[in-house]
N, C-alpha and C positions, 0 to 999 in steps of 0.2 A: 602493541602493534609493532611489527617488524618491517617497517617501510624500507629500510636500507639494507637489511640483511635477511634475505629469504632463507638462508641456511639455518638460522636460529629458529625460525618458524617451522621449517621442515623437521628439525631435530625435536622440537617440542611435540610435533605430531607423531613422529616415529617412536618416541619414547613413551607414548601413551599419556602425556601430560597436557593434552589439548582437550579440556573438558567442555561441558555444556555451556558454561558461562563464556568461554573463549569462542565457541562456535556461534553463540548468540551475538556476541559483540561484532564479530566479523560479518555475520549476516546483516545485522542492523546497519553497520557502516556501509555495506554494499547497497542495501535498499535505500538508505538516505541519500547517498551520492547519486544513485540513479534517479531518484525522485527529484532531487534538487537540480541536477543538470538538465533533466527533461523540462522542468518548470522554467528554469532560467532560459533555455533555448526557445521555448514556445512563447514566453512572455516578452522577453527583450527583442525578439525578432519582429514584433508588431509595433509599428510606430505609434499606434493609438492606444497602447497599453496604459491603463490608468491605475489609480489606487485600488479599485475593486479587483483588478487582475492580479496585482501584487499580493493583496490579502488572500485571494483564492489560492495563490501559489504557496503562501505560508501555511494556509489550512491544509493543502494537499500533502506537503512534506511533513507537517506535524502529525497528520492522521497516520501516515505510514510509520513514523517513529513511535508515537504513543500506542497505536494499534498493535504493532509488532511487539512492543514491550509488554503490553497487557496479555498478549497471547503467550509470551514467554513466562509470565507469572502464572497464568492459568495452567501451564504445563509443569509447574513445580519449580520454576526458576533454575538455579544452579543444581538443585537436587533432581530436576526432571530428567527425562530420558528422550533422546532422539527428537529434540525440538525442531531442528532444521528439516528433517525428513517429514515429520508430521505437518509442520507449518507449510512447506511447499505444496504438499498434496492437498491439504484442506483449503489453502488459499486459492489454488488453481481451480478446484471444483466450485468453490463458493463464488469466485469471480465470474466464471462462465455462467453459473446460474443467475447471478445478479445482473449480468449483461442482458439477459432476457427481459428484465424489468426496465432497464434504462434505455434500451434501443427504441422502444415505442415512444418514450418521452422525447428523445432527441429527434425522432422522425416528425413528431407533432410540432415541436419547436421550429424545425426547419420549414415545414409546410406553412405554418401560420406566419412565420417571418417572411417567407417568400411571397405569400399571398398579400401581406400588408405592403410589402415593397412594390408589388405590381400595381396596387391601388394608390401608391404614393403616400401611404401612411407610415407612421413609425413602426418599427418592429415590435414584436411581443416583448413585454417587460422582462427585465432580468430575473425578477423573482420567480417567473414561470419556470425557468431552468435552474436557477441557483439554489433555491430552497430544496427541490427534489434531489439535486446533485449532492448537496451537503448531507441530506438525510440518507441518500443511497450509500455514501461512503461510511457514515457512522453505522448504519445497519450492517453493511458488509463486514466491517471489523468486529461488530458485536457478535455476529454469527460465527466468525472465525474464532473469536474468544470462547464462545460457548462450546464449539466442537473441540477445541484444544483442551478445555476443561474436562470434557467427556472422555478424552483420550489420555488424560494425564497418567493413568496407571496401566495403560496398554502394555502387554508384554513385548519385548524386543524380538524381532524376527531373527532366526538363526541364519547365518551366511552359508 
């Protein structure tokens, strides 16, 4: 990592010494920093955040790290080709497709929680949303992994 000297990084890229492993590491660091900062900001901003919230944050960041690493392995690791390009394309499409599954769940949770609150009852249990949310994330990264494995030997496009 060239945190203090961007010229060394640029030189490595310009000389063709910036391989798949380097690209993966920079992508992984970027994704983990984004996930961790997002989780930090959303969890610590709420006064009522508890242990469950912090555990979900750890799960979310871990899922991004482990899921991305497994996709990298499925692509052939350092011997793979164009991990970053394939990963972004596959991840975007899979995330959009998977949103179609989670949105009705969230809508149902909001409806039942609001209905319960209007009747003066406690909201729908956490398991109603937590278990499917965890399963959703695991299935999303499993599908990304499978598609990356299918594309492992795809030919590189010519520029």
